N, C-alpha and C positions, 0 to 999 in steps of 0.2 A: 297742780297749778305751780308754775315756776316762780320762785321769789324774785323780787326786784329790789336788790339791796341799795341801788343808787337812788331810789325814790323814797326811802323811808323819811317820814316827816312831812310828805306832801299829802294833800287831801285825797280821800278815797276816790273821789270823782276823777281827779287827774290820773291816778293809778289805774282806774277802770278804763279810761280812754286810751291809755298807753297799752294796756292788755289787749284791748280790742284791735288797736293798730298792729300789734305784734301777731295776734291770732289771724288777722286778715292778710298779713304780709305786706302791710302798707307803711310801716314805720320807716323803712330804709328809703322808700320813694319820697316820703314826706321830708326826711332829712336832707336828701339829695336835692330836692327842690328848693329848700331854704338855704342850703350851704353846698353849692355845686362843686367847689374845689377846695383843695387843701392849701395850707401856707407853704412858703418856700424856705422857712428857717429850720432846715433839717439838721445842720451841724451846730455845735455849741458856740462857735465864734459868731455865726449869724444870729443865733438866739440871744447871745449877750448883747450884741449891737442893737437888736430890736428892743430889748428890755430897757437899755439905757435911753433909747429914743423915747419910749413911753414915759420913763421916769422923768426925763428932762421936759417933756411936754406938760405933764400934770403935776409934778412934784419936784420943781427945781431946787427947793430948799432942803429936800431930803438928803440924807447921806449918800455918798457914792456907792455904786454897786461893785463889789469885788469879783463876784463870780455868779453866772447863771448857767446852769447845766441841766441836761436831761438826766434823770436818775432812774436806772433800771430797777433799783431796790424799792422804789415807792410803789406800794400797791394802792390803787386808787380808792378802794373801799376802806381798808383797815387803817391806813395813814391818812392820806389826803390826795388831792389832785396835784398839789404842789406844796412845798414848805418854804419858809424863810427862816434864815439863821443869822444871828448877829453874834459874832465872837469878838472878844477883846483880848488883846495881848499886851504885856508890858515889855517895853524895850528900854531898859535903863530907867530913866525918869519920865519917859513918854508912854502914853497909852494909845494903842492903835486899835481901831475897830474895823471889822470886816463884815459886810453884809452880803449874803448870798441867798440866791433863790434856786430851788431845785424843782423841776417840772417832771411829772411822771412821763416815762417814755412813750406811753400810749398816745400822747399828744404830738408826737413827732410827725405823724401823718394825719393830722386833724385840721378842720377849717380854721382859718385865722381868727374868727371871733371867739372860738373856744380858747385859743392860746391867749388872746387878749384878756379874756375873763380871768384866766388863772394868774397871769402876770399882774393884772390890776389888783386882784385879790391879795397877792403876796406883797406887792408894793404898798398897798394900804396898811399892811401890818407894820410898816416902818414907822408910821405915824400913830396908828391906833392898834395897840397890841390885842385887845379883846374884840370879840365879835359882838359889838354893841351897836347902838343906833348911830353914833358918830361914824363907826367904821363903815356901815353900809351906806350911809350918806356920802362918804368919801368915794366909795366904789361906784355909786350912782352918778357922782360928779364926773368921774373919769369915763364911765360908760353909762349913758342914760338907761339903756336896756339891760343893765347888769342882771337883774332878776331873771329875765327871759333867757339870757345867755347861759346862766347857771343851770336852769332847767333843761335847756337844749343840750348842754354838754352832758348832762346826766342821762338824757335820752340816747345820745350817741353812745355812751358807755354801756347802757342797757342793751342797745342793739348789738354792739360788739360781743357782749357776753352771751346773749340768747341766739344770735344768728351767725355772726362772724364779721369779717372785715368789710367795711363799707366802701372805702376808697382803694383804688389800685396803687401799687407801689410807685 
C-alpha cells in the first residue's frame, strides 16, 4: 500500500476514499471535473501582480509585497506548499521591511483555486503568524471554501505523486 504523505492528519475515512479513487483510476477524472483548467500566472511577474491584487482585495492594510516567486527548492511535503518571509534591513536610521511569498513550482501548472489557496494562506501569515483559530478564520474570510481547497490541493499533489501529471503543458 503506497503511503499518502500529503494526507497525514486527515480522517482514516477520507484517506480510504482517496485510496479507493486511486485504485479505481478515478481520482484524476474527479479532479478534472472539479478543476478543468489551470491558471494563466505562469511567470513570476504575472504571479506577483495576481498576489498584489488578492492582497489589495482582502488585506488593504497589510504591508506591501516586495516579491512573489515560484521556488523550485520548495518541496511540498517537507517544507510547505508556499512560504512567507519577512526581512528587515537597516538603512542608516531607517528600518525597511520586505515581505515575500514563495510558491512551490509544482503549482505553476495547477488550477487557479489551488494557487488562490496558497497565496491566501501566505497572505494570512502577514497578519497572524501562528496557525491558530484567528489565522484560519482569516483564511476562510478570504476564501469561504478554504478547507475544501486545501484538501483538494493535497489530492492534486497525491495524484501527481502516484500517477503523474494531470494537466498538459
